[in-house]
DOMI-359877 format. One record per residue (C-alpha): residue number from 1; residue in one letter; x, y, z. Coordinates in pm, 1 decimal. Example, Ala and Ser with C-alpha at 12.3 -4.5 7.8 and 13.67 -1.06 7.14 Angstrom:
! DOMI-359877
+-----+------+----------+----------+----------+
: pos : code :     east :    north :       up :
+-----+------+----------+----------+----------+
:   1 :    A :   1230.0 :   -450.0 :    780.0 :
:   2 :    S :   1367.0 :   -106.0 :    714.0 :
+-----+------+----------+----------+----------+
! end
This chain:
! DOMI-359877
+-----+------+----------+----------+----------+
: pos : code :     east :    north :       up :
+-----+------+----------+----------+----------+
:   1 :    M :  10013.7 :   7750.1 :   8610.7 :
:   2 :    A :   9720.0 :   7478.3 :   8746.8 :
:   3 :    D :   9638.5 :   7718.6 :   9031.9 :
:   4 :    N :   9767.7 :   8057.2 :   8900.2 :
:   5 :    I :   9489.8 :   7934.1 :   8614.6 :
:   6 :    L :   9200.2 :   7880.5 :   8839.5 :
:   7 :    A :   9306.6 :   8160.5 :   9024.4 :
:   8 :    A :   9281.1 :   8370.7 :   8744.2 :
:   9 :    R :   8946.5 :   8289.2 :   8626.5 :
:  10 :    R :   8796.3 :   8307.8 :   8936.3 :
:  11 :    R :   8957.0 :   8675.4 :   9000.4 :
:  12 :    V :   8719.3 :   8729.4 :   8687.1 :
:  13 :    G :   8410.3 :   8611.9 :   8774.8 :
:  14 :    L :   8404.4 :   8381.8 :   8517.1 :
:  15 :    T :   8302.2 :   8016.7 :   8519.0 :
:  16 :    Q :   8567.2 :   7689.0 :   8348.1 :
:  17 :    A :   8243.2 :   7741.9 :   8088.7 :
:  18 :    E :   8266.7 :   8133.6 :   7997.9 :
:  19 :    L :   8606.3 :   8104.0 :   7961.8 :
:  20 :    G :   8597.9 :   7845.3 :   7784.3 :
:  21 :    K :   8419.2 :   7974.1 :   7555.1 :
:  22 :    R :   8579.0 :   8301.0 :   7505.9 :
:  23 :    I :   8890.5 :   8105.1 :   7436.4 :
:  24 :    G :   8781.8 :   7892.1 :   7233.3 :
:  25 :    R :   8786.1 :   7584.6 :   7394.9 :
:  26 :    S :   8485.0 :   7374.3 :   7586.5 :
:  27 :    Q :   8416.3 :   7386.3 :   7982.1 :
:  28 :    K :   8582.7 :   7022.8 :   8066.4 :
:  29 :    T :   8919.1 :   7143.3 :   7867.1 :
:  30 :    V :   9013.4 :   7434.2 :   8099.5 :
:  31 :    A :   8875.5 :   7238.0 :   8442.1 :
:  32 :    G :   9223.7 :   7028.4 :   8291.9 :
:  33 :    Y :   9352.0 :   7320.3 :   8239.1 :
:  34 :    E :   9299.8 :   7336.7 :   8599.2 :
:  35 :    A :   9382.6 :   7027.9 :   8679.5 :
:  36 :    G :   9745.4 :   7018.6 :   8570.5 :
:  37 :    K :   9704.7 :   6985.2 :   8207.1 :
:  38 :    E :   9931.9 :   7195.0 :   8027.5 :
:  39 :    P :   9798.8 :   7449.3 :   7734.6 :
:  40 :    P :  10022.6 :   7570.3 :   7451.0 :
:  41 :    L :  10078.3 :   7945.7 :   7459.4 :
:  42 :    A :   9831.3 :   8040.3 :   7213.8 :
:  43 :    I :   9575.7 :   7896.1 :   7408.6 :
:  44 :    L :   9804.8 :   8087.6 :   7725.3 :
:  45 :    R :   9781.5 :   8384.4 :   7585.1 :
:  46 :    L :   9408.8 :   8373.6 :   7554.8 :
:  47 :    I :   9343.4 :   8330.5 :   7895.9 :
:  48 :    A :   9591.2 :   8590.8 :   7957.1 :
:  49 :    Q :   9416.9 :   8837.2 :   7803.0 :
:  50 :    A :   9013.0 :   8748.4 :   7922.8 :
:  51 :    T :   9072.9 :   8711.3 :   8262.5 :
:  52 :    G :   9342.9 :   9053.5 :   8273.6 :
:  53 :    T :   9587.2 :   8896.7 :   8396.5 :
:  54 :    P :  10050.0 :   8834.3 :   8281.6 :
:  55 :    L :  10135.1 :   8589.3 :   8112.3 :
:  56 :    C :  10415.3 :   8603.6 :   8290.3 :
:  57 :    E :  10162.8 :   8569.3 :   8632.8 :
:  58 :    L :  10018.1 :   8300.6 :   8441.4 :
:  59 :    I :  10327.6 :   8044.0 :   8383.9 :
:  60 :    G :  10466.9 :   8149.6 :   8759.1 :
:  61 :    A :  10737.9 :   8381.8 :   8651.0 :
:  62 :    A :  10835.1 :   8726.5 :   8774.7 :
:  63 :    C :  10688.8 :   9005.4 :   8611.3 :
:  64 :    P :  10852.0 :   9328.4 :   8641.8 :
:  65 :    Y :  10699.3 :   9523.5 :   8359.1 :
:  66 :    A :  10308.0 :   9346.2 :   8478.8 :
:  67 :    K :  10135.7 :   9663.1 :   8552.3 :
:  68 :    Q :  10344.7 :   9880.5 :   8242.2 :
:  69 :    L :  10277.2 :   9542.1 :   7997.0 :
:  70 :    Q :   9914.2 :   9579.7 :   8114.5 :
:  71 :    L :   9916.3 :   9937.8 :   8035.0 :
:  72 :    L :  10025.7 :   9854.2 :   7678.2 :
:  73 :    S :   9728.7 :   9629.1 :   7662.3 :
:  74 :    K :   9457.5 :   9729.2 :   7753.5 :
:  75 :    L :   9616.3 :  10076.8 :   7503.7 :
:  76 :    A :   9625.8 :   9813.1 :   7233.4 :
:  77 :    D :   9298.9 :   9688.2 :   7237.2 :
:  78 :    A :   9180.8 :  10044.7 :   7229.9 :
:  79 :    Q :   9306.9 :  10114.2 :   6936.4 :
:  80 :    G :   9068.8 :   9827.8 :   6792.6 :
:  81 :    G :   9340.6 :   9622.6 :   6689.8 :
:  82 :    K :   9542.5 :   9890.8 :   6449.1 :
:  83 :    P :   9908.8 :   9901.5 :   6521.1 :
:  84 :    L :  10036.7 :  10080.4 :   6841.3 :
:  85 :    L :  10367.6 :  10187.3 :   6766.4 :
:  86 :    I :  10658.4 :  10207.7 :   7103.1 :
:  87 :    S :  10992.8 :  10276.5 :   7200.6 :
:  88 :    V :  11147.3 :  10158.2 :   7472.7 :
:  89 :    I :  11509.9 :  10264.2 :   7666.0 :
:  90 :    V :  11618.9 :   9941.0 :   7773.8 :
:  91 :    D :  11876.8 :   9968.6 :   8077.3 :
:  92 :    P :  12198.7 :   9745.2 :   7977.6 :
:  93 :    D :  12256.2 :   9661.6 :   8251.1 :
:  94 :    E :  11907.6 :   9554.4 :   8363.5 :
:  95 :    L :  11973.2 :   9349.1 :   8045.4 :
:  96 :    A :  12244.0 :   9159.9 :   8240.6 :
:  97 :    Q :  12052.0 :   9038.4 :   8516.8 :
+-----+------+----------+----------+----------+
! end
């Protein structure tokens, strides 16, 4: 996870201090996350948002719907924080996998 956080930060051109400011943490704390200290889930979400990186990518999990989630995130941002109603059709066979 540490390497993924580092890669996400570098991909968007942020320093540790800049990312720290965006997530409400110090540069030293961000350095700790990049060195292997595991951040709480709430902080991981903030890092994902600040870097435009899917949360599953930060934690190193498969991201089957990463592009869709990024699009939904952009739509939600465009709504200015207003609720976003989404309908989803799921194939039951996919859930069984």
